[in-house]
N, C-alpha and C positions, 0 to 999 in steps of 0.2 A: 216921768216915773222914776222913783228912787230905786237904788239897788235893793234896799230892803223889800220893796214891793215886788221885786222879781222872784222872790222866794214864795212858793205856795205849797201848802201842805200836801195837795194832791200831786205834786211833782217831786215826791220823795219816795223812793222804792229801795228798801234795804235787803231785799231777798231775790234779786234778779239772777236767773240761771241763763247763761249764754256760753257757748263753746268757742266763740271767736268775736273779734271786734265787729266784723261784718254782721253777725247775728245780733249782737248787742245793738248796733245802729238800727237794724230793722225793728227790733222790739221797742226801742225808745221812740223811733219815728212813728210807729203805729199808735203808741200811747199819746204822743203829742198831737198827732192828727185827730185822734178821737176827741181830745180835749180842746181842739181848735186853736192851738198855739202855732201851728206851722201849716204850710201848703203841701199838697201831695208829693211834690218833688223834693221835699226836704231830705229824704234818705239819700238821694243821689247827690244833693248839694253837700251834705256833711261828709259823705264818703269821698267825694272828689277833693274837698278842702283838706281832709285829714291826710289823704295821700300826698298832697302837695306840701302841706305844712303840719306835720305831726305835732301832737300836743302832750305827749307823755312827759311827766316832770317828776323828778325825785327831789322832794323837799326834805328838810332835816328830820321831820317826824312822820311824814306820810308820802307815799308814792301815789301820784294822781295822774289823771288825764283831764284836759279841759277842751274837749271837742266842740267846735262851733262851725256853722255854715256861713256863707255870705248872707247878707241881710235880706235879700229878696225872697228867701225861703221861709222867713220868720214872719208870722202874723202879729204876734204880740210878745214882748220881751219876757224872758224866763230864765231861771236857773233850775235845771233838773238834776237832782242828786240821786245817784245810783251807787249802791254797794252790791257787788257781785258775790255770789256764793263761792265761786272759784275764780281766781284771777285769769285774765285773758292777756294775750300778747298785744302790745301796742308799740309804736315807735316813739322814741324820745325826741322832744323838741330840740332842734339844733343839730344833733349829730346822727339822728335816725337810727340809733342803736335800739334793738328790741328790748323790751322790758315787760315785766308782768305787773298788772295793776288790777286792784279790786274797787277802788274808790274813784268814781268818774263824775265829773260835774259838767253837764251839757249846758253851754251858754247860748241862749237865744238873744242875739244882739240886734236891735233895730237901728240904733244910733252909734255908728262906728266911733264917733268922737268920745263916747263914754267908755269905750272898751278898755283903755289904759287905766282909768280910774277903777273899773271893776276888777281888772286883773291885779292891780296893786292892793286893793282891799282883800281879795282872796288870798294873796300871798302873805299879807299881814296875819290873816287868820291861821294859815297853815304853818306859819313860823312860830306860833304860840304853842308851846308844849302842852299847856293846860287845856287849851281849846281842842287840840288834836286828841289828847287823851280822852276828853269828854265825848268827842265825836266817835272815836273808835269803840268806846264802851257802851254807847247808846244803841239800842236795838229797836226803839219805838220811833216811828216816823214823826209823831207829834212832838216828841222831845227833841229830835234833830231839828225840826222846824223852829222850835222855840230857841234852841241853842244858836242857830244862825241869825234869826231875826233880832234877838237881844244883843248879840255881839256886834252885828252890822250896825244897829241903831247906835250903840255905844261908840263905835268907830266914826260913824258919820257925824255924831254930835261933837266928838273931839276935833274932827277936821273943821267943822263949822266954827268952833271956838278959836281955833288957830288962825282962821281967816279974819276974825273980828278983832 
């Protein structure tokens, strides 16, 4: 499965209301379970993983979190894009400082060897002022899906050309 295929329109929610990270995890886990992307113990897996290895990240143009669980909780790979109506507190990767975040990208990883490539690709996207501006201004799930899929395809093609 390519990274582009991990994006699904049904896994974009730009109007999530949650009062805490814990509540957000429950909401997302319920949705992923309903859509058959994860196993029932996913919420415990992602909560434990995030406590041990927080994923909040301040990039140049966007403050994000990239929560993910260990692979045994994931049935099929995915990237679930969530924009909260109000920010919640998460802890920052590396120094565990608390930070507020509204844009969260849940990563459902089945093949750990591909994780580094996925994270590099996402960082490339979030370092693009043009991409982040378009993402922040978009309120329709369909358009956010198109934005990601087109840009990821473009980056994957560039990478393929560099290898050849």
